[in-house]
N, C-alpha and C positions, 0 to 999 in steps of 0.2 A: 536778294531779297530778305528781309525781316518782318517775324510774324510776331506780331503785341496781341499776347492774348490774355485777357482780364479777368478774375474768377472774384465774386464779388459772393461772401458769404451770410447767411440771413441771418440776426439776430436780432435779439429786444430792442434796439435803438435803429430809426435807418440808418446812422454812420455806421454802417458796419462794415468791419477789416473788408478792404479789398485786397486781392494777390495779382499783380502784376509779372507776366512772366513776357520777358521781350528774348524771341529764341531768333538765335542766326544760323539756319538751316548749312550754309556755304561753310560758317568757322567752324560749325556744330558745337558753341556755349549758348547758353542762357545768361539772363541777369533776372533776380527774381527780386520786387519788389514789392511790397507792405507796405498799404497807405489808407492812411482814415479820412475821409470824403467829409467835408464840410458842405453847405451851402455855396461857397461863390470857392473853394480851393482844395488842394488835395496837402495834406501834410507825410513826407517820406517818414515810417518810423522804424524803416530796415529794410535794408541796403544786402541781398546777398548773389554768390555769383559761383557757376558753376560747371558742369560740363554734359553737353546734350550725350546721354547714353541710352542704348538698350534699358528700357523699361524704368527709365528715371520717375519719380514717382514723391510727391509732399501730401500732405492731409487737405490741401486746398486745392488742389486738382492734381493732371497727370501727364507729363509729355513723352510722348515715345518718338524713339527716333531709329531709321534703320540701320546707322551709321556710327562708328564710335571711335573720335577719334582724340586723343588728349588735348588738352589748351590749359599753360600756365595759366593760376591765376593774378599773379600778374601781368601780364597783359590782358587780363579783362578791370582790375584796378584803374591801368591809367586811361579806360574810353571815358569821354565825355558824356551822360546821357541825361536829357530832358526829355519825359513822359509828359504829358498835356494829354487831358482825359476828359470828357464831362459823361460822368457817371448820370444817370437817374434811376432815384429810388428803387427802380424795380428792376433795374436788370439786374440779371444773375450771371450772363455769360456773354459772352461780345468778344469781337474780331474786327482789327483793322490793321491795315498792312501800310508799314514803311516803307516810301522808295527809296532812299538815301539812308543809309547807317553803318559808316564802316569805325569800326575801332582801330585807334592807333597803333601802331608793331615801332622798333627802331630800325633805323636805317642810319649808317656812315654815310655822308655828302660832300661832296668837294665842290667850296666855296671858290675857289683859288689856288696859287701858289703857295703849297704848304699847309694849308688850310681845310682840314676833314674834322668834322662837326657830326657828333650823335644827336640826331632830331627824331621827333615821332613824325612819325609821318602817316597817311591812310593806309590801312592794308588794301592789297590790290586786290581789283576783282576781274576773272577773265571775261574777255570781249569772246566773240564766238571763234571759235577754233581754239581758244588758248586754254593753259593750264596752269595753277597756280600751285608752286613750289616749296612748299615748305626747305628753309638751306640747311643742310646739315653742316658744311663748310663750303668755304668758297676760298680760293687761291690767290696771292697776292702776285700778278703777272710786271712784266719788265715795263708793256706799254702804260698799266695803272702806274708805274714809279713813277716814268717820265712824265706825266699828267701832274700828278703832282708835283716836282719839283719845277717844270718847267712850263706849266699851265698848256701839256702842247695840243689841248684839244677845243682851238681856239676863240673866238670872243666870250665874253662874261653875260652873253643872252642867252644862253642853254643852262645859267648855275643858277643854283647849286642842282648837280645831279648825286644818282648813286653809283658807281663804280662798280664792277667786280664781276668777269663771266666765266671764271674758272669754281664750277659749281657741284656740285652732288649736295640731292637731298629727296624729300619724298612729295610724292602730291597727292596734296590734300584738298583738292577743288578743280574739276570736269569741266564742269559749265555746259557747256552745250557742245563738248569737245568727244570725238570719239575713235572709240581705239587704243585711248589709255586709263586705264582705274583707279580709282584714289585708294590711297596704301602702296604704289609701285616705285620702288624707290628707283630714283633715276640718274642718269648725268644730262648736263644741258648742254648741246651744240650751241651756240651764243650766238653766231651767221644764221641772220636771216636773209633768203634772199626774195628778190622779187617775179622770179618765175616768170617773168613778161619782155627781157630783154635779150639780143641777140647772144650771149655768153649763158645765158640759161636755157634758150632755144636748143644749144649746142649740148647742154648736159655739164655745164663746165660752172656750175654754180657757185663755187667759191670764188670767180671771178664775176661775178654778179658787178652789173654796171651800177648799182641802185642797193646796194649790200648795207643793211645795216646791223647795229651790233648791240646786243645784249647789253650791258653793262657801258655805253659811249651814246648810242641814239635815244635807249630807250632805257628804265631802270634796269641797275644791276645788281649782282646778287651778295652785295655788303650790306645784308638786311636780310631781317628777320623771313620772309617772304617776298618772290618775286614770278611775275608772269611769262610765261613764251607761249608761242605755237606749238600744238600740240603732236606738231611732225618733229620740234628741235630736241625735244627730250626721247633720251634713250637708257631701257631697262639696263638692269645692273643684272648680271649674271650671277650663281651664289659665288657664295664666296667673296664677292668684292663690295664692302662696307661703303654706306653713302661719302663717310667725310672721305675715305680715299680714292673717291670717283673722284673730285675736284681735281686730282694729280692726270686725269687722263688728257683733258687741253693740250698741255705741254706734250701731253705721249705722241695727239695726234697733232702737230705740224708738227715733229719729228719723224712719224710712221708715215706723211704724205710725202714729205723729203724725198724720202728714203726709195718713194713709190717712181719720183722722178728722177732719180738716180740709174743709172745702167748695172748697179751692184752684181756681182755676182758670187757665187761661193769659191773662196780663197783670197777674192782679192784685198791687197792692202789698203788701208782705208786712215784718212788723218779728219780729226775734229779737229775747226779751231773756233775754241770757243765754248765755256765750261758753265754755263750758265745750267738754268734745269732742263730744256732744248736740247744744249748739249748732251749733258750727260741723258737725256731721253737715248741721245742717236748712239752713246756707245754703245750702251743695252739692247737697243733693237740691229743697230750691227752687227752683233757680237750675235746675238741668236737668229741674225741669218747666213749665218757661217763665215763671215770675214775673217778676212786673213788676220795679218801682223794690223794693230789700230794705236795709233798715235793719236794722242791727243794734247792742246795744248791751251794752256790757261792763267791768267796772272794769280787768282786766289789759289794760298798754300792750301786751304780747307777744300777746294773745290779739286784741285789737284787731288787728291788725297780719296776723296771720294769717286774720281773716274776710273783709280784702280778699283777698286772697288764693284765700278759697274763694266771693267770688265776691259779696258784698257791697257793695254802691252808697254806702251812707252809712255809716261806722262812729261811735257816738258814745260820749262817759264818760258816766253820767248824774250823776256828781258834779260835773263841770264844763259842764255844755250839759242844759236844760230840753228833754227830746226831745220832750214833747208836744207845745210851741208847734213845734218844727222841723220834726216828722213833721207836724203839720196844715197849717202854712204852706204845706209843700210836694206836699200831695196835697189832694184833697177833703175836707178834713175828718178824713182821719185814713185805715191802710191797710184792706185788704179785712180782711186776716187776720194774726192775730199769733200767736206764739209764747211760753211762759213757760216757760224750761225753766231759771230757779234755784230755787224750792222757796222764796220769800222774798216777804213782803206786801209789798215795796217794789217786785218784778219782776212778781209778780202783779197790781196797780196800774196801772204802766205799762204792761203788757202790754192790760190789758182798756179802758184811755182811749186810748189810741193807736187805737184800730179806729173808723171811721166808723160813722154811722148805720145799723143794718142789720150792721154789720162781726160777726165771729165771732173768739172766740182761743179755743186750743187749751190746755190744760194738760196739761205737760212733768214740772214740779219736783216732787219728795216732799217735801212737807212737813212738821215734826213735831210742829206745834202749830196750835192756830187763829191766824186772821188774820183782821186788821179790812180790810173792801173795804164799797162802797155797794150794796147793791142797784140803787137805783135808775139807777148805768148801764145800767141791760141792759133798764130797764122803761123810759125816758125815752128812747132812743136804739134803742131794741127788735134790742140786741146780742142775742149770744148765746155759750157757752161750752159747751165739753166736755172732759172727764178723757181721758186718755191714756194706759192700762197695759201700760209695757214691750211685749209683743209677741206673735204667736200661738205656740204651743207643744200639747204631744199630739201628736194624728195629723197636726196642720197646722204639726208644727214646723218645717217645711223652708218653709216659703210667704214668711215674713218675710225671712227670713235668702238663701233661696233669690235672692230680686229682688235684695236688694243684693248679695249675690256677681255676680250674673250685672250687677249696676253696676259694681262693682270691675274686672271681667274686659273690659267693652267701654269702660274708661276715662269712664262717664258723671260718676263722682267722682274725688277722689283721699285714698283714704283714708290714705295716707301722706303728707300733709299735715300733720296729727294726730299724728304719731309723733313727738314732740321726744327721748327717748329709750328706748337698749334697754340692761336691767342685768340684772347674773347673780342668779341665786336668793339666793348669800348674801350679798347688797348689800342687799337688796329695803327692809330695814327704814332704814338712814341713807341710800341713795341713792335709794330707792322713796317709801314714806310721809312719808319726812323732809323729803326734798327737796317733795315735794307739801305737806304743812302749813304755816302759817304763823299769824302770832296771830289774823289774822279767822276762822279754820276751827279755830283748836284751843277758839274763843271761841263756836262757832255747834254745833248739833245736827245741824245740816239736811244728811241723806244727799245729797241731788244740788247741795247750794248753792252759786253763784260765788262765790270767794271774793274780798274788798274790796281785798286787797294786791297790787300791781300790781309788787312785784318781781321770784317769780319765773316762769320764760317757760315753764316746764314744761306741756303740756298729756295727751296719753296717753304713760305709761310702761311698756314691755314688760319683764314679766322672763322671762329664761330657764332654765331647770331646768341 
């Protein structure tokens, strides 16, 4: 709700100067317009913008707010505001309430294949139980890249929309939500569970049959601000900055996958796929006390990074028979394998790299059927299990909270994954196009690791 207050300064002539303050208490800013009224119209002679803060005052009157939050003047200059007031000559002070007034913000919206545009859109307002987050950074995920290249998010009825689900920021509006204070620095858990299906009834909120995703079914984080249920924001511990919190999402995927495996201290591990999730997994299994860690990936830059993340042996599957190498250095294979490629070749490498009675956790997202030999499991009594994202709903803070504590304690180093930070205006050319290459353009896999070795990018963070 926006408050409009008009102060009429009496003078010798009836057409005395009147100052109008337009105060948005949610966004905590004001617009000041000084007008000279005549019998039939109001001529704006001065317009000024600023920030509502403690004890703001002007000679024409004063406005006080208990909240003090900065807002850039450039944002206010984009506001289009028409004030229609009927002033009587006798009026000294009057107030009217405007039902709807939303200033504009910048957002990168997806219009279709390889078409992302920077638009002015209405700033979001929180519904019941929601908060507004001022975005610090938002990471570009493989699923967003797949949508950008292949329009993997369905028909055009929902276009345009704002992508982005890996984000950190600051709560700037709590609306009627409880349990979160304005000014709290947070990371977003973008998965919204219905809390009403049988999976939710059993506490399996990540498997919700009616799951919605911020950045897909509702506006995401490639924008200056975004709304989210209060239960989906997780406070940052000391020492974790908001810009780095965006990397918590791929670590959360990796950590949940780790929990689905029977990993024990000293186990030999193979991680197939060196995207952000694969590199996060290398760090996490290292921290959990894994024995020898094998990492397989196509990109040279990412293989080098795998060493920094803690891998003991890093292999290029195009140049090395990774199965022969692993089996020759272990007791017939690793104890635990993770497939993070979402590709047939990665899946088969992961399964076949395990020893008899070994286990494979499947993390990559496959877009279609693949071929594999069931006897790989039967004859060697191997097992496999899928891993779906991370916990959410009333348990939204479990996985993210554990990951953030690992960030804060330096058990893992999320900065290793961050290869570039760019402005929102550059998201197409320096973001999506930089991550894309010939191999990815021909593949529809949402989390498939690219075959090309030219790009050294891993995680690009976008700042509004």
